[in-house]
C-alpha positions as CSV (number, residue, x, y, z in Angstrom):
1,M,-18.3,12.6,-1.1
2,L,-16.6,10.9,1.3
3,G,-17.2,10.3,5.2
4,Y,-14.8,9.8,7.8
5,L,-15.2,9.0,11.3
6,P,-12.1,9.2,13.4
7,Q,-11.4,7.3,16.7
8,E,-11.7,10.7,18.5
9,F,-12.7,13.6,17.2
10,G,-13.5,17.1,18.7
11,L,-16.9,18.1,19.5
12,Y,-17.8,21.7,20.6
13,G,-19.6,21.1,23.8
14,N,-21.6,24.0,24.0
15,L,-23.6,23.0,20.6
16,S,-26.5,20.7,20.8
17,G,-26.3,17.7,18.6
18,Y,-28.6,19.2,16.1
19,E,-26.6,22.4,15.9
20,Y,-23.5,20.8,15.1
21,L,-25.0,18.3,12.7
22,D,-26.6,21.4,11.2
23,Y,-23.3,23.1,10.9
24,V,-21.7,20.0,9.3
25,A,-24.1,19.2,7.0
26,L,-23.9,22.8,5.9
27,M,-19.9,22.6,5.3
28,K,-20.6,19.5,3.5
29,G,-22.5,21.8,0.9
30,I,-26.1,20.8,2.0
31,T,-27.3,24.4,1.6
32,N,-30.8,23.9,1.3
33,S,-31.8,24.8,5.2
34,R,-35.0,22.5,4.4
35,K,-33.0,19.6,3.0
36,R,-30.4,19.8,5.8
37,R,-32.9,19.8,8.7
38,E,-34.5,16.7,6.8
39,E,-31.3,14.7,6.4
40,V,-30.4,15.9,10.3
41,V,-33.7,14.5,11.6
42,S,-33.7,11.3,9.7
43,L,-30.1,10.4,10.6
44,L,-30.7,11.2,14.1
45,E,-33.6,8.6,14.1
46,Q,-31.2,6.0,12.8
47,V,-28.8,6.4,15.4
48,N,-31.5,6.6,18.0
49,M,-30.6,10.3,19.3
50,T,-33.7,11.9,18.3
51,D,-34.6,12.7,21.7
52,K,-31.2,14.1,22.8
53,A,-30.6,16.1,20.3
54,K,-31.4,19.3,21.5
55,K,-29.1,18.6,24.6
56,R,-25.7,20.3,24.6
57,M,-22.7,17.8,23.2
58,G,-20.7,18.4,26.7
59,S,-23.2,16.4,28.7
60,Y,-23.1,13.3,26.1
61,S,-21.7,10.0,27.1
62,G,-18.9,8.3,25.1
63,G,-21.5,6.6,23.1
64,M,-23.8,9.2,22.4
65,K,-20.7,11.3,21.0
66,Q,-19.6,8.1,18.6
67,R,-23.4,8.1,17.5
68,I,-23.4,11.8,16.7
69,G,-19.5,10.9,14.8
70,I,-21.5,8.3,12.9
71,T,-24.4,10.5,11.7
72,Q,-21.8,13.4,10.6
73,A,-19.8,10.7,8.9
74,M,-23.0,10.1,6.9
75,L,-24.5,13.3,6.0
76,G,-24.5,13.9,2.6
77,S,-24.8,10.1,1.6
78,P,-21.2,9.5,0.5
79,K,-20.4,6.8,-1.3
80,L,-17.5,5.6,0.9
81,I,-17.3,6.1,4.5
82,I,-13.8,5.3,6.5
83,V,-13.9,4.4,10.0
84,D,-11.0,4.5,12.4
85,E,-11.1,2.0,15.0
86,P,-14.8,0.7,14.1
87,T,-14.9,-1.8,16.8
88,A,-14.7,0.6,19.6
89,G,-18.1,1.9,18.4
90,P,-21.3,2.1,20.3
91,H,-23.0,-0.4,22.4
92,K,-24.7,-2.9,21.0
93,R,-28.3,-2.1,22.4
94,K,-28.0,1.7,21.8
95,G,-26.5,1.7,18.6
96,R,-28.3,1.7,14.8
97,K,-31.4,0.6,14.2
98,E,-30.4,-0.5,10.9
99,A,-26.8,-1.9,9.6
100,T,-25.2,0.0,6.8
């Protein structure tokens, strides 16, 4: 599997971050709802977005949207993630807890 993080990507502003990621996980073939939930929650923790996951993405800042983008690229544990403009990423203090 391949992960992709474009520099700009369209998000569904009326969905919560969790709803969007659950949908993307389903599209990536993670059909077991328990496994999908576990993976989404784990990745949200890694990008420090757990407390904002139930808010509508239309209210997210640019950095928060970027972290959701990182999370969707990581869903399904791809062997390779292609990132367009990686230096345009999230704020240093608010980004990932661990480097990948």
